[in-house]
C-alpha positions in Angstrom: 11.6 5.2 -6.3 9.8 2.4 -8.1 6.2 1.5 -8.7 4.1 0.6 -5.7 2.1 -2.1 -7.5 2.7 -5.3 -9.4 2.4 -6.1 -13.1 -1.2 -7.5 -12.9 -2.3 -4.6 -10.8 -0.9 -2.2 -13.5 -2.7 -4.1 -16.2 -5.9 -4.0 -14.3 -5.6 -0.3 -13.8 -5.0 0.1 -17.5 -8.1 -2.0 -18.4 -10.3 0.0 -15.9 -8.9 3.2 -17.2 -10.2 2.3 -20.7 -13.6 1.0 -19.4 -14.8 2.0 -15.9 -17.8 -0.4 -16.3 -15.6 -3.5 -17.0 -16.4 -6.6 -15.0 -14.1 -8.8 -13.0 -14.9 -11.6 -15.3 -13.9 -9.5 -18.4 -10.6 -8.5 -16.7 -10.0 -12.2 -15.9 -10.4 -13.1 -19.5 -8.3 -10.2 -20.8 -5.4 -11.1 -18.5 -5.9 -14.9 -18.6 -5.9 -15.1 -14.8 -8.6 -16.4 -12.5 -11.4 -14.2 -11.2 -10.0 -14.9 -7.7 -6.6 -13.4 -8.8 -8.4 -10.3 -10.2 -10.3 -9.9 -7.0 -7.1 -10.2 -4.9 -5.3 -7.6 -7.1 -8.3 -5.2 -6.9 -8.3 -5.6 -3.1 -4.7 -4.6 -3.0 -5.3 -1.6 -5.2 -8.2 -0.5 -3.0 -6.0 -0.8 0.1 -3.3 1.3 -1.6 -5.9 4.0 -2.3 -5.6 3.7 -6.1 -9.0 2.3 -6.9 -12.5 2.4 -5.6 -15.9 1.1 -6.6 -18.8 3.5 -7.0 -22.3 2.1 -6.7 -23.4 -1.5 -6.6 -21.5 -4.5 -7.8 -23.8 -4.9 -10.9 -24.8 -1.3 -11.6 -21.7 0.6 -10.4 -18.4 1.5 -11.9 -14.7 1.8 -11.0 -12.9 5.0 -10.1 -9.2 5.3 -10.4 -7.7 7.6 -7.8 -4.9 9.5 -9.5 -2.6 9.8 -6.6 0.7 8.0 -7.2 -0.1 7.2 -10.8 
């Protein structure tokens, strides 16, 4: 059975794993993709139950849910 997420999703999880306070803008710059693409990938990860946001957009942080990783 293969992965349940795409290449950019995997890279985003890797970046967040290293820095839970990373911004969408920082991820966008790291991966050289648009902030819109980052938001779409994060939305997919949330729907798959792999990622969630704790707290507010500016003061919060990311949490990776370890299931399926």
